[in-house]
Every structure is written in C-alpha cells, then in structure tokens.
N, CA, C and O of each residue as an XYZ file, in Angstrom:
272
protein
N     108.440    145.248    121.012
C     109.356    144.973    122.098
C     108.581    144.580    123.358
O     108.882    143.555    123.971
N     107.577    145.390    123.755
C     106.823    145.086    124.965
C     106.118    143.753    124.846
O     106.135    142.962    125.789
N     105.481    143.477    123.674
C     104.755    142.228    123.499
C     105.674    141.022    123.653
O     105.314    140.033    124.290
N     106.847    141.113    123.072
C     107.793    140.008    123.157
C     108.227    139.794    124.600
O     108.273    138.658    125.073
N     108.545    140.873    125.298
C     108.982    140.775    126.686
C     107.869    140.247    127.568
O     108.105    139.390    128.420
N     106.667    140.745    127.375
C     105.519    140.305    128.178
C     105.231    138.824    127.944
O     104.993    138.084    128.898
N     105.251    138.394    126.710
C     104.966    137.007    126.387
C     106.041    136.076    126.941
O     105.744    134.938    127.305
N     107.282    136.545    127.009
C     108.366    135.709    127.507
C     108.183    135.401    128.990
O     108.611    134.343    129.453
N     107.557    136.304    129.741
C     107.384    136.125    131.175
C     105.980    135.663    131.564
O     105.706    135.461    132.747
N     105.106    135.496    130.603
C     103.729    135.100    130.889
C     103.658    133.611    131.223
O     104.238    132.783    130.521
N     102.951    133.280    132.290
C     102.783    131.872    132.658
C     101.586    131.315    131.908
O     100.518    131.927    131.888
N     101.760    130.181    131.306
C     100.653    129.551    130.601
C      99.975    128.577    131.551
O     100.598    127.644    132.056
N      98.707    128.807    131.782
C      97.940    127.926    132.656
C      96.929    127.168    131.831
O      96.234    127.750    130.998
N      96.845    125.887    132.055
C      95.863    125.064    131.375
C      94.608    124.991    132.227
O      94.686    124.725    133.427
N      93.454    125.223    131.621
C      92.219    125.124    132.397
C      91.940    123.676    132.786
O      92.321    122.744    132.078
N      91.275    123.507    133.913
C      90.861    122.173    134.351
C      89.448    122.260    134.918
O      88.985    123.333    135.303
N      88.778    121.129    134.962
C      87.419    121.092    135.495
C      87.409    121.672    136.897
O      88.276    121.368    137.717
N      86.414    122.513    137.161
C      86.260    123.120    138.479
C      86.888    124.491    138.613
O      86.629    125.180    139.600
N      87.714    124.921    137.646
C      88.298    126.271    137.703
C      87.195    127.317    137.628
O      86.256    127.191    136.841
N      87.318    128.354    138.460
C      86.405    129.501    138.378
C      87.021    130.514    137.432
O      88.182    130.891    137.589
N      86.240    130.958    136.443
C      86.764    131.857    135.423
C      85.770    132.963    135.088
O      84.568    132.848    135.330
N      86.312    134.030    134.525
C      85.518    135.055    133.858
C      85.793    134.878    132.366
O      86.836    134.354    131.976
N      84.849    135.318    131.541
C      84.967    135.150    130.099
C      84.885    136.514    129.428
O      83.988    137.305    129.719
N      85.804    136.776    128.549
C      85.824    138.020    127.797
C      84.483    138.222    127.094
O      84.038    137.353    126.344
N      83.842    139.359    127.333
C      82.578    139.680    126.685
C      81.341    139.151    127.403
O      80.224    139.350    126.926
N      81.519    138.481    128.540
C      80.386    137.930    129.289
C      80.389    138.469    130.708
O      81.451    138.685    131.292
N      79.212    138.686    131.262
C      79.088    139.070    132.669
C      78.886    137.807    133.492
O      78.233    136.864    133.043
N      79.441    137.788    134.686
C      79.233    136.661    135.588
C      80.480    135.824    135.775
O      81.505    136.010    135.119
N      80.337    134.882    136.713
C      81.411    133.950    137.033
C      80.999    132.572    136.567
O      79.860    132.149    136.767
N      81.923    131.882    135.952
C      81.659    130.567    135.370
C      82.576    129.527    135.988
O      83.624    129.853    136.546
N      82.165    128.269    135.880
C      83.009    127.154    136.289
C      83.243    126.283    135.046
O      82.331    126.062    134.249
N      84.460    125.804    134.900
C      84.815    124.947    133.769
C      84.222    123.564    134.020
O      84.471    122.948    135.056
N      83.436    123.086    133.059
C      82.810    121.769    133.195
C      83.448    120.716    132.293
O      83.308    119.520    132.545
N      84.147    121.151    131.244
C      84.827    120.205    130.356
C      85.951    120.941    129.635
O      85.851    122.137    129.360
N      87.010    120.217    129.335
C      88.180    120.797    128.671
C      88.546    119.921    127.477
O      88.646    118.701    127.608
N      88.744    120.534    126.326
C      89.252    119.829    125.147
C      90.646    120.369    124.871
O      90.801    121.472    124.346
N      91.658    119.587    125.228
C      93.049    120.038    125.104
C      93.539    120.056    123.660
O      94.512    120.745    123.353
N      92.886    119.314    122.771
C      93.337    119.255    121.385
C      93.013    120.533    120.619
O      93.849    121.035    119.868
N      91.816    121.055    120.803
C      91.435    122.283    120.094
C      91.422    123.497    121.024
O      91.060    124.600    120.614
N      91.819    123.282    122.276
C      91.967    124.351    123.268
C      90.694    125.160    123.491
O      90.673    126.387    123.383
N      89.635    124.421    123.806
C      88.357    125.057    124.134
C      87.835    124.458    125.432
O      88.268    123.386    125.856
N      86.894    125.169    126.059
C      86.255    124.679    127.281
C      84.749    124.824    127.172
O      84.229    125.598    126.369
N      84.067    124.054    128.005
C      82.629    124.186    128.218
C      82.474    124.810    129.597
O      83.190    124.442    130.528
N      81.550    125.745    129.735
C      81.393    126.482    130.985
C      79.945    126.495    131.442
O      79.022    126.398    130.633
N      79.760    126.617    132.754
C      78.429    126.814    133.338
C      78.513    128.004    134.271
O      79.437    128.118    135.077
N      77.531    128.895    134.152
C      77.505    130.066    135.024
C      77.137    129.625    136.436
O      76.192    128.861    136.634
N      77.888    130.111    137.402
C      77.650    129.767    138.794
C      76.330    130.382    139.256
O      76.121    131.589    139.128
N      75.442    129.543    139.795
C      74.161    129.996    140.329
C      73.047    130.155    139.313
O      71.956    130.604    139.665
N      73.298    129.795    138.049
C      72.278    129.929    136.993
C      72.317    128.718    136.074
O      73.287    127.960    136.066
N      71.249    128.545    135.298
C      71.199    127.480    134.290
C      71.641    128.013    132.939
O      70.948    127.824    131.939
N      72.770    128.666    132.903
C      73.289    129.245    131.668
C      74.647    128.606    131.402
O      75.495    128.554    132.293
N      74.854    128.120    130.182
C      76.111    127.462    129.830
C      76.655    128.048    128.536
O      75.903    128.549    127.699
N      77.963    127.977    128.387
C      78.647    128.408    127.170
C      79.461    127.242    126.631
O      80.065    126.488    127.393
N      79.470    127.100    125.307
C      80.210    126.003    124.669
C      81.291    126.545    123.759
O      81.218    127.675    123.275
N      82.280    125.726    123.539
C      83.396    125.990    122.623
C      84.051    127.360    122.849
O      84.249    128.126    121.905
N      84.375    127.650    124.089
C      85.029    128.913    124.443
C      86.543    128.715    124.377
O      87.070    127.825    125.045
N      87.246    129.516    123.595
C      88.707    129.359    123.506
C      89.392    129.745    124.816
O      88.940    130.637    125.534
N      90.476    129.063    125.104
C      91.227    129.312    126.336
C      91.638    130.765    126.467
O      91.645    131.310    127.570
N      91.981    131.400    125.353
C      92.487    132.784    125.405
C      91.427    133.779    125.898
O      91.762    134.913    126.240
N      90.158    133.367    125.937
C      89.074    134.247    126.406
C      88.858    134.158    127.911
O      87.999    134.856    128.449
N      89.627    133.306    128.605
C      89.417    133.053    130.023
C      90.332    133.901    130.898
O      91.482    134.170    130.549
N      89.794    134.315    132.043
C      90.586    134.884    133.129
C      90.340    133.996    134.337
O      89.200    133.828    134.771
N      91.409    133.430    134.874
C      91.304    132.521    136.019
C      91.133    133.327    137.283
O      92.060    134.021    137.701
N      89.972    133.255    137.901
C      89.657    134.078    139.074
C      90.388    133.626    140.323
O      90.674    134.451    141.191
N      90.696    132.362    140.440
C      91.431    131.877    141.613
C      92.842    132.452    141.660
O      93.444    132.514    142.732
N      93.377    132.873    140.524
C      94.728    133.461    140.463
C      94.737    134.905    140.923
O      95.799    135.432    141.254
N      93.573    135.568    140.954
C      93.513    136.992    141.281
C      93.443    137.232    142.780
O      93.757    138.330    143.240
N      93.040    136.236    143.547
C      92.750    136.374    144.944
C      93.886    136.719    145.799
O      93.726    136.857    147.012
C-alpha cells in the first residue's frame, strides 16, 4: 500500500548535463557529463577531482539541486 501511494506521488526527473548529483554507494558530489535516455544511464565526473563514473543508472542518483 505505501509503495503504491508513494510511487503515485513521486515526481520523475530526467537527468541533464550539468546536474549536481550524489550516487548511491559513492562518496562525493558529481556532475552529469552525458545522458543516454534510451538505456537510462549517465556518465559522471566527480567535482574537484579527476574521477569519473560510467554507465550509472538513473535510479542510483539523488539530485542535489532539489534538496537545497
């Protein structure tokens, strides 16, 4: 019951280049550098470091600009 109700009111946001995000299981803040809308994955770069992540599913993202 709760899952159905929660999902009905959840806003779906599509990632776009430049979004600041956190990633489930990773420390740090990342910026979206590329988006593949067909397979729903993103490429990310850690802000302030030369560390990048590839093929990250959208469901693993938390949009930090939405929390502010």
